[in-house]
C-alpha positions in Angstrom: 105.1 81.6 97.9 107.3 82.1 94.2 110.3 81.9 96.3 109.4 79.3 99.4 108.5 77.1 96.0 112.1 78.4 94.9 113.7 76.9 97.6 111.5 74.3 99.1 112.0 72.0 95.4 115.4 71.7 95.7 115.1 70.1 99.1 113.0 67.9 97.4 114.8 66.6 94.6 116.0 63.3 96.3 112.8 62.1 96.4 111.3 63.4 94.0 114.6 61.4 92.0 113.3 58.3 93.5 109.8 58.8 92.8 109.9 59.4 89.4 113.1 57.3 88.6 114.5 60.1 87.3 118.4 61.1 87.7 120.0 64.3 87.4 119.2 65.4 84.0 115.4 65.6 84.3 116.1 66.7 87.7 117.6 70.1 86.4 114.3 70.2 84.2 112.2 70.1 87.5 114.4 73.1 88.6 114.8 75.1 85.5 111.3 75.6 83.7 110.0 76.8 86.4 113.3 79.6 86.7 112.9 80.1 83.0 109.4 80.7 82.7 110.0 83.1 86.3 112.9 85.0 84.8 111.7 85.4 80.9 108.2 86.5 81.5 109.1 89.1 84.0 109.5 91.5 82.3 105.9 90.3 80.5 104.6 90.2 83.6 105.0 93.4 85.2 103.9 95.1 81.6 100.2 93.5 81.9 100.2 94.9 85.5 100.8 97.8 83.8 98.1 96.9 81.3 95.3 94.9 83.5 95.8 96.6 86.2 97.9 95.2 89.4 95.7 93.6 91.1 94.0 91.5 88.3 97.3 91.1 87.3 98.5 90.1 90.9 95.1 87.2 91.3 95.8 85.8 87.6 99.2 85.1 88.5 97.9 84.1 92.0 95.3 81.2 90.7 97.7 80.7 88.2 100.2 80.1 90.4 97.8 78.1 92.2 96.0 75.6 89.9 100.3 75.2 88.7 101.1 74.1 92.3 97.7 71.7 92.4 99.3 70.1 89.2 102.9 69.8 90.5 101.3 67.8 93.4 98.8 65.6 91.6 102.1 64.7 87.9 102.7 61.5 88.0 105.6 61.6 85.9 108.3 63.8 85.2 107.1 65.6 82.1 103.6 66.3 83.5 105.8 67.8 86.3 108.5 69.9 84.6 104.9 71.4 82.9 103.2 72.7 85.7 106.3 74.3 87.6 106.8 75.9 83.8 103.1 77.3 84.2 104.8 78.0 88.3 107.3 80.2 87.0 104.5 82.1 84.6 102.3 82.4 86.9 105.2 84.0 89.5 106.1 86.0 86.7 102.6 87.7 87.0 102.6 88.2 90.1 106.1 89.6 92.0 105.5 92.3 89.3 102.2 93.1 90.1 102.6 92.9 93.8 105.2 95.6 93.9 103.1 97.7 91.9 99.7 97.3 93.9 102.7 98.7 97.1 103.6 100.9 95.3 100.1 102.1 94.4 99.0 101.6 98.6 101.7 103.8 100.1 102.7 107.3 98.1 104.3 108.6 100.3 108.5 107.1 99.5 108.9 106.7 103.4 106.3 104.5 104.2 106.7 102.8 100.2 109.9 101.8 101.6 109.2 100.6 104.5 106.7 98.4 103.0 109.4 97.1 100.5 111.3 96.4 102.9 109.0 94.3 104.8 108.1 92.8 101.5 111.6 91.9 101.2 111.8 90.7 104.6 108.8 87.8 104.4 111.2 87.0 101.2 113.6 86.5 103.3 112.2 84.4 105.5 110.1 82.4 102.8 114.0 81.3 101.6 114.6 79.9 104.9 111.9 78.2 105.2 111.7 75.8 102.2 115.2 74.2 104.5 112.5 73.6 106.7 110.3 72.4 104.8 112.9 68.9 104.7 110.0 68.1 107.8 106.7 68.8 105.9 109.1 66.6 103.0 110.0 63.7 105.5 106.4 63.3 107.4 104.1 63.2 103.6 106.1 63.4 101.0 107.3 65.3 98.1 104.0 66.4 96.7 103.1 68.2 100.0 105.0 71.1 99.1 103.1 71.9 95.9 99.7 70.5 98.0 100.6 73.2 100.7 100.7 76.2 98.2 96.7 75.3 97.7 95.4 76.4 100.2 97.8 79.5 100.3 96.9 80.5 97.1 92.9 80.1 97.4 93.1 82.2 101.0 95.8 84.9 99.4 93.3 85.4 96.1 90.6 85.6 98.8 92.5 88.8 100.6 93.7 90.3 97.3 90.2 91.0 96.5 89.5 93.9 99.1 92.5 95.3 97.9 92.4 98.9 96.1 91.9 98.2 92.6 93.0 100.7 89.8 91.6 100.8 86.5 94.3 99.0 83.4 96.2 101.4 81.1 94.7 102.6 78.1 95.7 100.8 75.6 97.7 102.7 72.7 96.9 102.4 69.7 99.8 102.3 67.3 100.2 104.8 64.6 101.1 104.0 60.8 101.1 106.0 58.0 99.6 106.6 55.4 100.1 107.7 51.8 97.3 110.5 51.7 
């Protein structure tokens, strides 16, 4: 969903522009709000996956991304759509590193882990290509459908992820302070 959304929105920009009455400057924010939030918080997402546990971070990111997708689909103007895209980016920043951590936990052997990550990356490539195919969805159901399609996928993904083996969160390290005593 993370990579699909990055590419399919680009395909929908013309429809979004006509529907919301915005120009290229507004459309840039629709794209960049997602990209900036995702890229800017990716390392934080990895840290939170370490602190909270991968499954909890994954579920949090997935549910946040799913809720933001619904918000994007319901957006009545450019500011709401842009805010929804930023929240999608935050969810994606939690989702991606947690997914990799879950793969790492599920496949401790280097050979099987490499294969699993290869499959995960291949599916990401398929998702990017599917974004281009999403033009049919946009023509048939409108640009809002590209966001609404994430809702059932996200809910099924969350339901499936609940059965993934969990790992307890990493214990929090207390900050040591120097005292004069």
